[in-house]
N, C-alpha and C positions, 0 to 999 in steps of 0.2 A: 591620803587626801586626793580627791578627784580633781584633776586639773583641766582647765578649758584651753584647747589649743589656740584658738583665734581670739576668744573673747578678752583675755587678759591684755593682749596687744592692742586690740581695738579700744578697750577702755582707756588705756593710757594715752592713746592718740586723741581720743575724744576729750579727755581732760585737758590736754594741751591746747586743742583746738578751741575750746570754750574760752580761753584767755584772749583770743583775737577775733572772735566772731560773735554775732548776735543771733545766728541761726539757732532755732530751738532744738532741732535734732540733727545729728550727724549720721549719715548712712554708715553701716559697718564697713570695715576695710575689706576690699576685694582680696581674695586669696591669690597667690602667685600663679603665673602661667604654668600650665601643665595639670591643673586641677579639673578632673572630669566631671565632678559633681556640681550641682547647682546650689547646694547648701551643705555646710559641714556641721554646723551646730544649730541650736534652736532658740536663740535669744529673742528673735522677733517673729519668726515664722518657721514653718517646716517645709513648705513647698520648695522643690518638687517632691520631697518626701511626703507620703500620705499613706493611710491605711486602706485596706480592702478586706471585705468579708463576704462570705457566701452563706446565705441563709441555710440553716438556722443559727449559724455561728454569729456571735455578737461581741463587739469590743467598743470601748470608749477610749479617748485619749485627751491629753492636755499638754500644753507647753508650760513647764514648771517655771517658777520665779527664778530659778538658777539656770534656766536655759537647757533643759533636757526634754526629750520626747517621752512622755509617760503613758504607757498603755495599761488599761485594766481589762482583763478577760471577763466577759459576762457569760459567754457560752462558747466552748471551744469548737463545737461542731463535730465533724467526723461522720463516717459512714453510718454508724449505728444511730446517730441522731437525725439522719436524713440529709447530711452533707456529703462530703467526699473524703477529705483526708487533711493532712497538716496544712495544706494551702488554703483551707477555709478561713484562716486568719493570716493576714499579711501586713507587713510594713515594707514599702517599696519606693524606689526612685526610678522613673522611666526616662526614655529618650536619651540614653547614653551612647556615646560613640567611642569605639576602640579601633586602633590601627594595627595592621599586621606587623609583627616584628618589634612592636613597642613593648617596653617593660614597665609594669605598673606596681607601685607600692600601695597596698590596700590596708587601711587601718579602720577599726571600729571598736567601740566600747559599749558594754552592756552591764546592767545590774538587774537582778531578779529578786522577787519577794520571798522566794523559798528555794532551797537547793533542789536540784533534780529537774528543773524546767529544761526542755529541749528546744533548740532553735536550729532550723535548717536554713542556711543562707546560700544564695547562688546568684551568679551573673548569667542571665540566659535570655532567650527571646520571649516575647510577651505571650506567645501561645503556650509556653511552658513545656515544650517537648525537646528543647535543646539547652544544655547547661555547659557553659564554657569555663566557668570557675565555680566550685562549690565547696563550702565548709573549709575555707582557707587553703585550698589547693586547686590546681588545674582540674577542670571537670572533663567528662567524657567527650565533649564536643570541642574542647579547647586544649587538646594535647595531653590530657590526663585521664582520670578514671572517676567512678563514683566514690565519694568520700563519706565516711560515717557522719551522722548527724552530731551536732555539738551539744553536749550536756553541761549545763551551768551548775556547778556544785558548790557555789558560794553565794552569799548575799552581798558580798562586796563588789565594787566595780571591777570588771574584767576587761583587759585590753587584748586585742587580737591584731596581729600583723602578719602579712604575707606578701610575697613577691610573685608576680605572674607575668609571663610573656605571652601576648596574644598572637595566635598563629594565623589569624585572618582578619580582614576588615569587617567590622561590625557596626551597624547603625540601628538606632531605635530599640536597643536592648534595655533590660532592667536589672537593677540590683535589688533583690528581694529577700526578706526574712519571713519564713513560714513557721507558725507555732500553734496550729490548730489541733483538731482531734485526730483519732486513729482512723486508718483506712488504707488505701493502696500505698505501699512502700513505707507505711508507718504503723507498726503493730500496736503501739500504745499511744495514748494522747500526749502531745507535747506539753499541754497546759491543762489546768482545770479552772472551773469558775472561781473568780476572785483573785487569780494570779495577777501579778503586776510585773511589767518589764519596763526598764528605762534604757533609752538609747542616747548616745552622744558622740561627738567628735568623729564623725564619719568622713573618710577621706579616701579618694583614689587619685594618686598622683602619677602622672605620666613622666617617667624619668628620661624618656627619649626625645620627646617633642611636645608641641602644644596644639597639634592639628585637631585633637579630639576634645579640646577644652569646651566646658559648658557654653552653650550658645550665647555669645555676646558678653560673657562674664557673669558672675553671680549677682551683680546689681541689675541685670537685664530682666526686670519683672515682666516685660512683654512676652518673653519666651514662656512664661507660666500662664499666660492668658489674663494677666492683671490689666484691666481696662480702667484707666482714670486719666485725669487731665495731664498729669506728669508724664505718662507713657504715650501720650497721643502724638508726640512729634511736633506739636504746635506750641511755641513759647508764649507764655502769658495767656494760656487758654483758660479764661475764666468766664467766657460768655458762651452759653449753650444755645444752639439754634437747631432748627430742622436742617440738617446738612444737605438734604436733597433740594429743598426750596419751599417757597410760599406762593400760593395762587394770588394773582394780581388783585382780585376783588375781595379776598378773604382776610381774616385777622392775621397779623404778622407780629408775633410776640416772641421775645427771647428772654433768657434769664441770666443775670450776672450773679454768680455765687462765690462766696468767700472760700469754699472748699474746706471749711472747718470740719465737715462731716467725714472726710476721708481719713480713715484710721490706719492706712498702710504706712508702715514705718518709713520715715523720711519724706512723706508727702508734704507739699508746700501749700501755703494758704495765704490769704490777704486779709486786710482789715476793711470792713465795710461799715460805714456809719449809717445813721438814719436820715441823712440829708440827700436830696436828689443830686444826681451827677449828670453832666452833659455827655451825650453819646453822639457818634457819627455813623452814618451808613456810607461806606466807602465803595466806590466803583472798583471792582477787582482789576479791571484792565488799565485804568488811568491812575488809580491811587488817590483820586480826589473825592472829597466829601460831596454827596448829593442830597443829604438830608441830615438835619440835626434834631435832637429831641432830648428829653430829660427822663432819667430813670425814675421809677416809683419804688421807694423802699418798702420791703415786705416783711422785714424782721426775720425771726427764726422759723425755718421750715422744718417741721419735726421729721418728716419722712426722708429728708436728705441730710439733716444735721447741719445745714448751711444757713447762714444769713443771706438773704437774697434781695435783689432789685430786679424789677421787670423793665424791659425795654420794648415799648410799643411803637412800631413804625407802620401801622396798618394803612395810614392814608398815603403812603408812597406806593405808586402803582406802575411805575415804569419797568418794563421787562429788562432783564439783564442779569449779570452775575456780580455779587456784592459780598462784603463782610462787614461786621460791626466792630466798632472801636470805642472804648470808653477809657480815656486816659491811656495807660499802657496796656490795658486788657483788650483782647481781641477774640473773635470767633473764627470758626472754620468758614470758608466761602460757601455760598449757597446761591441758588437761582431764584429770581422772581419771574413768573410766567404761568401760562395756563396749560403747558405741556410737561410740567415737571415730573409727572408720574407716567407719561406716555411717550417718553423719548424714543425716537426711531432707533430700532436695533437694541433697545434696552427697556422695553415696555415692562413696567413693574407688575402689571396684572398678568401679562403673559408668563413672566418668570415665576410669579407666585403660584399660578395655576400649574406650571410645569412640575412643581413639587409632587403633584399627584401621579403624573405619568412616571416620574423617576422612582416613586415608591410603590409601584404596582408589584404585585406578587403573581408569579405564574407565567410571565412572558419575558423574553429578552428585552433589555432596555437598549434601544438603538440610537446611535449618534445623531441620525437625521431628525429625531424628534426631541432632542435636547436643545434648549434655547439659550443657555449661558454656560460660562465656566469652561473648563477643559473637557470638551465634549468626548474626546476619544477615551479619556480615563474614566469619565462618568458612565459611559456605556458599559454594559456588562451582561453576562449570561443571566437569564432569569432564575429566580429562586422558587422552589416548590412548584415546579410545573405540573406535578400531580400532588396535591396537598391532601394526603390521606392521614387521618388522625384518629386516635383512640378515644371514644366517648367514655367519660368517667362515670362510674356508678354513684359517686358521691363527691362532695367537696373534700379535697385533700390539700392541705397547706403545703406539704413538702413530701418528696418521695425519697425513700432510702436507696432506691435503685431504679433504673429504667424499667426493669421487669415489673415493678409495682404499677407503673403507669400503663404498661402495655399488656399486663397480665392480671395481677391481683385486682386492680380496680377498673379494668376495662369491661365495658358493656358490649360495645360493638365498634366497628370502624365506619367512618363516613369520609367522603371525599368532598372537600369544599375548596376548590382551586380558584384562584383569582383574588380580587379585592385589593386593598391597599395595606401595606405594612403600616401599623399605627403610628409609631414614633421612631426612636432610634434602634428598636429591636425588630424582631421578625414576627411579633404577635399581630393577630387580627381580631379586633374587638367590635362587637355589634353596637354597644352603647356609644362608644366614641365614633364609630363609623356613622351612627345615626345622626348626630348633630352635625357632622361634617357634610354628609349628603344633603341634609335639610338646608344648610347654609348655602351650599353651591346652587341647589335648585331654587332657593328663595332669591338668590342674587339674580338668577335668570328670570324668575317670575316678576320681580319688581321691575327689571329692565323692560320686560314686555309691557307692563302696565304704564311705564313712563316713555314708551316708544323709543327705547335705546337698545333693543335686543339685537340689532344687526351685527354688532361686534361678536356675538356668540354664534352667528350663523355658520352652517357647515362650510368649512374651508376658508373662513375669514382670516384665520391666522392668529387670533387672540389666544385661542387654546390650541396647542399643537399636539396632535395625537394620531395614532395609526388609523383610527376609524374614519377620518375625514374622507368625504366622498359618498357617504351613505344617506345624504339628505336629512340628517338629524343635526340639530344644533350641537356643536362640539362639546359644550359644557354639559349637556344632558348625557352625551355619550360617556364623558368622564365620570359623572356621578353614577351612571348605570354600572360601571365597573365594580363599584362597592355594593350597590344595591343588589345586583344579580348574585354577588357572592353571599349576601345575607339570605337570599332565597335558598341557597344550599344549606343554610344553618337551621332551617325549619325542621322540627322534630317530626319523624315519620311514624305512623301507627305500628310498624313492625319492630321498632327499636325495643330490645328486651327490657331495659330499665325504665325508659322515659316514654315509651310508646303510648302509655295511658294519658300522656299530656300532649298528644299529637296536635300540631298547630302552634304550640309554643316554640320559642327560638333559643338555641344554645347561646350561652353568654359570650364565649370567646374561644379562640383557637390559638395555641402557642406552643412553645417548647416546654418540656417537663421541668427544665431547670434553665438558669441563666447561662448565656454564653459570654465570652469576653468581648472586648471591643476589637476593632480592626478585623471584622469577620465578613467574608464574602457570602452572599445569600445562597449561592448555588452548591456549596460543598462543605458546609461547616458541620454537618451532622454525622460525619464519619468517625472512625476510630482515632484515638488521640495520637497514636504513632504515625498517623498520616495527616496530622494537623487538624483533626476534627474535634468536636466537643461531645460526641456520643449522645446527642440529644434525640428525643422522640417527640413527635407531635401529638398533642392531646387536645380534647375538646371538653370544656367544663359544662356542668349541667345547665339545663334551660332555666331562664329567669323571666319574671314578669317584665323587668326593665328592658331586657333585650327584645322581648316580644313586642312591646309597645313602641320601642324605637323603630323596629322594622315596620310595624303597622303604619306609623306616622309617615315614614319616608316613602313607603310603597303607595300609600293613598295620595300623598303629595305628587308623586311621580305620575300616577294615573291621571291626575288633573292636568299636568303639563304635557303629557304625551298624547292626550286625546286627539288633538288636531294634527299630530305628526304621524303616529302609528297607533290606530285605535285598537288593534289586536294586542299590542304590547301594553297599552293602557289598561285594557280589560284584564290582562294577566296580573298586572300589579294590583288592580282593584280587588280582584277575587282573592288573591293571596292575603291582602290586608284584611278583608272581611273575615276570612277563615281564621286568621291568627287572632283577631280581636275577639271573635266568638270563643276561641279556646281560652283566652285570658278571662273573659267574663265567666266561663264555666268553672274555672279552677281557682279564681282569685280568693285570697284570704289576706287579711291585714297582718302586717308583721307584728310578732309578739316576741320581744327580746327574751322573755323568761322561758320561751319554748325553743329558741334557736339553738341553744347549746353552745359549747365553746367552739366547735368547728362549723356551726351554722347549719348542720344537716337536719336539725329539728324544724327548720323553715327553709327547705331546700330550693324553693323557687325565688328566694331573695339571695343576691350575691353577697357573701360575707365581705367584711371590710379588709380582711388580712390575707386574701388569696393572691399574694404578690411575689411568688417565686416562679420564674420562667416567663412571667407576664404581669402587666399591671392588674391591680385588684378590681378596680371599677365596682366597688361595693355600693349598695344602695338599699336602704331599709324603708323607703317611702316611694311608692310608684304612682300615687294619686296624681301628681303633676304630669307624669308620662301618659297616664290614661286620659287626662284632659286633652293633652296635645294630640294624642292619637284620635280622639273623638272629633276634635276640630278638623283634622286633616280628612278623616273619613266623611264627615258631614259635607264639607266643601267639595270633596271629590264626588260624592253622591250627587250633589246638585249639578256639577259639571258634566257628569255622565248620564244625567236624567234618571237617577235611581232614587229610591225612597231612603232618605236619611233621617227620618224623624227620631228613631231610637238614639242615634248619635247626638242629635240636637238636645235631646233630653239629658243625656250624659254630660254634655257641655254645661247645661244650666245647673246641674246638680253639684258642680265643683265649686268650692267655697270662694275661689279667686277667679271665677269665670269672667271673661271679657276684660281682663286686666293684664297689663304688662307690669311686672313687679320691679322693685328696685332693691330688694333684699332677698337673699337665697338661704333657705333652711332645708335641712334634711340630708341624708346620705353623708357625704364628706364635707358639707357646708354648714356653718353655724353663724349666720348673720353676715354672709359675704355681701359686699357692696356691688351688686350687679343685677342684671335682669334675667340672665340665663347662662347655663353652661351644660356640660354633658349630664350632670347629675340633677339638674333642676331645669326642666324643659317646658313648664307650663306657658311661659311667655312666648315660646315659639308658636304655640297654637293660637294665641291671641294675635300675633303678627299676621298669621295666615288668614285669620278672620278679617283683619283690617284690609288685606289685599283682596279679599272676596266679600267686601262689605254688603253687596247686594243680597247675600244669603241670610243676613240677620236683620233684626229690627233697627230702626234709626236710633232708638234709645241704647241698644246694645252696642251699636257701632260708635256712638258718641262716648260711651263708657270706655271702649278700647282706645279711641283717640285721646280722650282726656288723660288716661293712664300713661299713654306714650309720651305726651307732652309733659306731664308731671314728672315722669322719670327723667326725661331729658333736662328739664329745669334743674333737677337735683344734680345731675352730672355736670351741667354747666357751672353751677354754683361750686361744685367740688374743684373743677378746673381752676376757677378764679381763686379759690382758697389755697390750692396747692402751689408751692413755690415754682415747680417745674411743669405745672399744667396738666398733670395726669388726672383723668376722670375716675379716680379710684382711691379707696382708702383701705387700710388693713383691718383686720378683725382679730378676735381671740379664737385660737384653734389648737387642736392637738393632732398628732400624726403617730398613732400607736404602732404602725408598721415600722416606721423608720426611727422615731425618737422616743418611743414609749409614751408615758403619761405626762410628759413635760408640757406645760401650757405656754403657748407662744402668742405674743401680740405683735401683729405687723402684717406685711404683705404675704399673701398666700402663694403657693406653687402656681406658676404660670400667670404672674401678675399682669404681664403685657396682654394676655388674652382677655382679661377683664376690661382693659382699656379699649381694645378694638370691639369687643362685644357691646360695651356700653356706647361706643360710637355708632353702632348700627341703630340703636334706639334713637340717638340724636338725629341720625339721618332720616328716620321715619317721621320724627317730629318736624323736620324741615319739609318733608313731603306734605304733611298735614297742614302746616301753618304758613309756609313760605317765608317764615321769619328767619332772617339771616343769622341770628345768634345761634341757631341750631346747627347750621352747616359750619359756622365758625367753631362750634364745639367739636364737630367731627374732625376738622383739620387740626385743631389744637391737640386732640388725642394722638393723631399721627405725628405731630411735632415732637411729642415726648418720645415716641417709639423710634423716630429717625434722628434723634440727637439732642433734643432739648430736655436733657436730664442731667443729674449731677456728675455722671461719669463722662459726659460729653461724647457718648458713643451711639452709633446707630445700631439698633438691635436686629437689623435686617442685613443678611449677607449681600455683599456687592453694591450696597447703596450708602452713599455718604463718604466723606473723606476718611473717617475713622469708624470702621464698621467691624462687627464680629465676623469670624471666619471658621470657628472650630466647634460647631454645635455637637451635642451628644448624639452620635449616629454610628451604627455598626459599620457602614460602608464608607461614609465620608470621613475617613479616619486618617487622613494624611498626617495629622499631628503625631500619630503613633507609628505609622507605617508609610514611608515615602512612596511606596508602590501603589497606594490607594489615593483616591482623589480628594481635593478640597471641595467643600460644599458648593453647590451652584448658587447663583444669585436668587434673591427673592424669598429667602427662608427666614421667618421670624422666630427668634428665640423666645422661650417662655419668660425669661427675664428674672429680676430680683425676687428672692423669697426669703423671708425672715426665719423660716424653719431651718435653713442651713443644713439640710438633711445629709448631704453627701460629704464624705471625709476630705475630698479634695479642697473644697472651699473652706472647710474648717481648718485645714492645714495652713491657711494664710494667717492663722492666729486669731481668726474671727470666733467670737463666742455668741451664742444665741442670747438675745436680750440686751446686748451691749452696743449694737450697731444699728444705725438708721436703716430702714427697710430698703431704700433705693440704693444703698451701698452694698447690698448682699448679692454680689454678682462676680463671676469670673468666666472668661471666655475659654473654656477648655472642654474637650470631649469627655474628660473624666468628671466634670461637674454636672452630674445628671439632675440634680435638684433645681438648678438655676439656668441651665443651658440646654434643656431638652427642646426638641422640635416635634410637633405632632400634626396630624391631619386636622384636628379640631381647632388648632390655633392658626394655621395658615389659611383656613377657610374664611374666618371673619376678617383676617388681614386682607385677603383678596377682595372680599365683599366691599370693604371700606375704600380700597383703592379704586375699584370699579365705580362706586358711587361718586367719588370726587372727580374722577376723569369725566364723568357725564355731567355733573351738576355745577362744579366750581366755576368753569368758564362762563356759565350763563347766569350767574348771580347778578342781580341789579346793582349798579354802581352806588346807588344811594337810596335813601328813603324819600327823595323828592317826589312830590305828587302822589304819595302813597296814602291810602285811607288807613288811619290809625284809630283804634277804639280803645278807650280807657274806662274801666279796667279790661284787660284782655281775657281774664278768667274770673268767674264769680262763684262763691260758695255762700248760700243763704239758707235760712230755715223757712219752713212754710209760713206764709204771712209777711215775711220780711220783703223790703224793696231795696233796689239799687238802681241808680241812673247811669246809663252808658253815655259817654261823651265822645262823639266822632270828630276827628280833625283831619285836615289835609295841610301839610306844611305848617302845622302849628295853629291853624285857624279853624274855629268851629264851623261845621258845615251842616246843612239841613238834610239829613239822611233819612232813609226809611228803615223800618225794623220788622223782622218776622221771626216768630218762634217756631221751632221744629215740632214742638209738642206742648200745646196749650194746657194739657192736663198736668204738666210739670211746672211750667213757667209761662207767664203771659208778658207781653211788652206793649206799651202804648206808643203813640206817635211821637212822644217826647223822649223815648228811649228808656223809660222807667220800667223795670222788670219787677214782677211780683212772684214769689214762690207759691205754687198752688199745691203740688203733691210731690212726695219723695221720688227722686229719680234724677236723670241727667238729660239735658236738651241743649240745642245750639240756637243762638240768636244770630241771624244773618243780617248784616248791616250793608245797605247799598247806597252809594252816592254816584250818580251818573253811571259810568262803566266800571266803577271800582266797587269791590266787595271785600268785606272782612267778616270773620266769624268770632263769636264769643261763646266759650263753653261754660255752661251753668250747671252746677250741682245743687240740688235742693234736698235738705234733710228735715226730719221731723223736729218739732220744737224741742229744744233742750239737748239736742245731740251735738251741737257745735260747741266746742270748748277751746278757748284760746290758749289753754295751758299746754305747753309742748315739752318742757324739760323738767326733770326732777332729780335731785340728788338725795332725796330722802322722803319716804312716804309713811304717813301714820298708819300703824297696823290696825285694821278694823277688828272689832270683837268677833271672835270665831264662835259660831253657834252650831257648827256641823258635827259630824261623827268623828271623834278623835281617833278611831281605829283607821280612818282613811289618811291620817296625817303621817308624813314621813319627812322629818326636818332635813332640809338640804335638797330634797327632790322637787325643785322649783318647776320643772316641766312635767311633773306628775307622770313619769314613765316607769316608776317603780324602782329606780336606781339613783344613786348619788354619784355623779361623774362630771366630767368637764362640760358636758352639754348644759348642765344646770348653771354653771358659772356664766356661760354665754347668755343664757336666757335671762338671768338676773341682771347682768351688766347692761344688756340692751334695755331692760325695763327701767333701770336707774337712769340710763341715758335719755330715754323718751318714753314715759309710761303711757302716753296716748297712742303713739305709733306701735308700741310693743307691750300691750297689756298682758298681765298674767291671766291664765285661762280660767281660773276659778277661785273661790274662797279657800279651797284646800291649798292651791298653789301659793296664795298669799301667806297662809299660815306656815307652809313649808319653808318659805323664804325667810322667816323670822328666826334665823339660826342662832343669834346671840340672845334672843328672847327678851327684847326691850320694847319700847313703844314705837320704834321706827324701823322700817326696812331701808337700809342704806349700805354703803360700801363695807361696813364692818361685817355684815352678813355674807357678802361676797368673799371677803378674805377668809372667813370661817370655812366656807365650802372649799376654797382653794387648799387650805391647810388639811382639810379632811381628805381631799382627792390625793394630795401628796403624802398622806398617811402621817402627817405631823400630829394630828389629833384623831381621835376615834369618831366614828359616826354617832356614837352615843353621846358625844360631847356637844352635839348640835341640839338646839332647842332648850326647853326648860330642864334644869338639873334637879333631880330629886334628892 
């Protein structure tokens, strides 16, 4: 019988405890002093134990009902498969401490599904080049020798015990089990596909002392990066606030949550009813109440799993430091003031922008340019000072050896030094760089338009960089670091493989395989016996997406540099024109049936699965990128006095021209709730058209403005709906690279980035309307990021009482290596993701589909799916901070004496009328009215408007020195439909060609897959906003073949994708 070492004791104590307490759950008993490990068994969680795999090796794991860690091998990896060796699959525990001269008793138990499985176990450093103990004996670096691998010859539980005296002090080491494929030091595979391994009762006991005990004891979840109310250090922390503060004139809202959504074992919760509760705003200095209010019950908030009440204290405007109290429940302290994001010596924008300097490639990072944190340890030797890489002849998912990358598939070498490292790794990607550069340049362009650009002037100090003193705005200098690197990625005509596509741009540059964490950028590529990873730099083929990203950013830069350095502006413009011409010459629409499994049938589109050694950044639709590029080229042409007519035509040919979207489709997105991201860029072009509105017609400009305001209204409504105020909602998605075909519903990777990207749209809506609700929406988005969330955590390093500190980053790896630095301030984590793709967060015992989205987070360097940091996420964070610094202090205190027109937006058909009602302080006034386009809508002296022709126009209302505008959309008769939602639609009679019908293929792309599930679910949610594209699509959706298209059809497709039923089971059965 398999015995549990600690569980039996804990269970008996729990049974006794239940006789005398009403607490619902009791934390498991902490093990005795001298225990080095953070977890011995797996009753509730596995952390700090977790798995690790190196592509193409794959494994899954679960915590079983009887408390074991159960691994299933999907693919063992190994050199022949494109991996390395037995370490391609691992089960490990990191951050262990051992003391010189101390004797340790080591115990572990294992069971396997078949005899003959081999396991190599070792205590060593995380680089893998030192082993102090291995295979139950002292290892070569710990007073012993190399010991033979362990072969498990029984399917019964096996127990292993050994005693080891450590000869030296060790910190940050790991206990790991390796069971992958064949390769170096492993002549045969340890496992094969389908093998299963169970682990339990792991123990390392220090028999000499307790100096190396697990940090704070095994109940210390903070050591694992678990961020929640119970670990925050604040007793009765049930009120979530923006821990940095609130602007005096903007909305001030907090959330009281019952914490029922917290599924961490032993977490506490409270009971919240549906009755309002009194709350107090307490002066933090005096302890006295300065404001009283009543909560507003909000019921169950699905994305947090909490029952919530909101606390609104917006009408309190006195600057100071405060906290909220509701009965026994309290919040962290926060400030009210207009300098909350621009504190002297800790300017949030300065620190957010310093992210880019500290992630530059090719130069030494110097202490004098670092703006926060431990500057001496953050400074370091530059990485890749000459970044020469092998251009690949084709798309290769994984390499069996470095020789394949630098020989077999090498076309030529190029040198592309400089730029920014993209995220936590040392890859440099054009598409992610593109939206990052655009966002920083757009932040500057908007500041110029609003006459707030002085803070970006050369030497102002907002952006701290070495280039200061060259009479160029510092933010443009920083953006040029990346843009000039992109210039080096342009294909040259003499390139052997890709020269025929000269002018296109290579997709990305990175290592041919992944490195480990705690890696210094300047010396990691050397041999393993010298601590290196034996990596080679490679360049992936050119793509349309990379080309158009470069075109857009270079054209945008030309516009901005024209009055600063006209020669540089011309260089950017010429490069953009040439690359756009190359795109036009070679463009073809993506055809999935021709792409092939590896994507090389459509080589100018980045495949979705090229994610070894660098992020995939796949994209199968570049029409949005082409529109964005055309917008930037057209406005740049106007700014430089060039002919831009051809670009203007390309703009107008795009289906969503002059529109800022609120739903993202294509590439990696399927119905994402947002306006733009790296893979969906059309809205960026529309925002640039808005800033350069004099280059388009008034009708086109009004269409852009209306779409911005409409999107903002949608995001504001979502904030009001969400219990914790985030302007975002999850969607249905898959992640074939990391979790196969499993369908996930919830927050996507980088959910915080959606919040700040959507805040940019709300900021532009404020610029357009002057309506305070839009800037309130911007600040509310920041509230969520900075602490008003169910974890009560600030997702920005260095800001807030309880903030993250251990993002996924190769150099900011103090969590794993105390000689490396903690992350600097001003870095925003990507935040919660329902995909739970990394094994670290799964090892908390979390399972996809069982946890509210906003709970899917842990602050650990190992948690790459929820704690990544990137250039394209810190850019919108910096943008929003800059906007609020400029605008929030200047918001009008009230609506007193303001001209208000009702309705503020009108949609009518041709021939219909609507009367506008202007008021000041609630009283009707005798205003004048003027239409911007009488061919679309007319208005009489009484304010009655009449639809004349299809289009958009603006009615300007004037009363004395006050003006207001009303946006009007006129449609043809019969096109306005009040129907918005549908849970079932009657199937029309199909009269088309049955040969075109493929049941389940709702998006009519020739395949039945997860994208069809998304398309159908969106149609069922709102068939007006998301109509099916044709009669064939309608017929394809009728999968159960009855009279109605409804959720039964969606379930049928899901079952087909999951291979529960055959595709032939969809539609009519013969």
